[in-house]
C-alpha angles and dihedrals in degrees: 000000000000090000092054093049091050092049091049092052091049092049091049092050092049092049092048091051091049093050092049093048093050092044094051096048096049099045099081114071124185139162117253115236131024146286113228124193137176133204124227088261092053100258110152130212132177136199113202122209096348116206120251120259095003120126111234120195112215120229091237139358110291115234087181123024121189124189106208094166132102093247137061120258135205118221128203135200095224134045121270092038096287127143098034115222107178147302122270118208121222114283095020134112136202132199137203098016092106100212120188099192140029140192129197109230118208 
């Protein structure tokens, strides 16, 4: 009887560890690639592997915005993802909309 109880506790501990490990590795989602943007004066900035569904304020207004990720992004005229402009599919770029914030959409 003692042997069965010990085996059951070990099995429960192993299952709990497996569930925790799988849960922790799959919780953080991010796009693969980068978002590049350029100011009117030609200054360049880049955001590598941006997280999904997180508003990202750009350092300056983007004269040119390029989505080099594997997911679509929304871009906004104002900071904090307000005043939606449009969505930009993966591998596409847009010019002269002057966004100040972006968000990867899953």
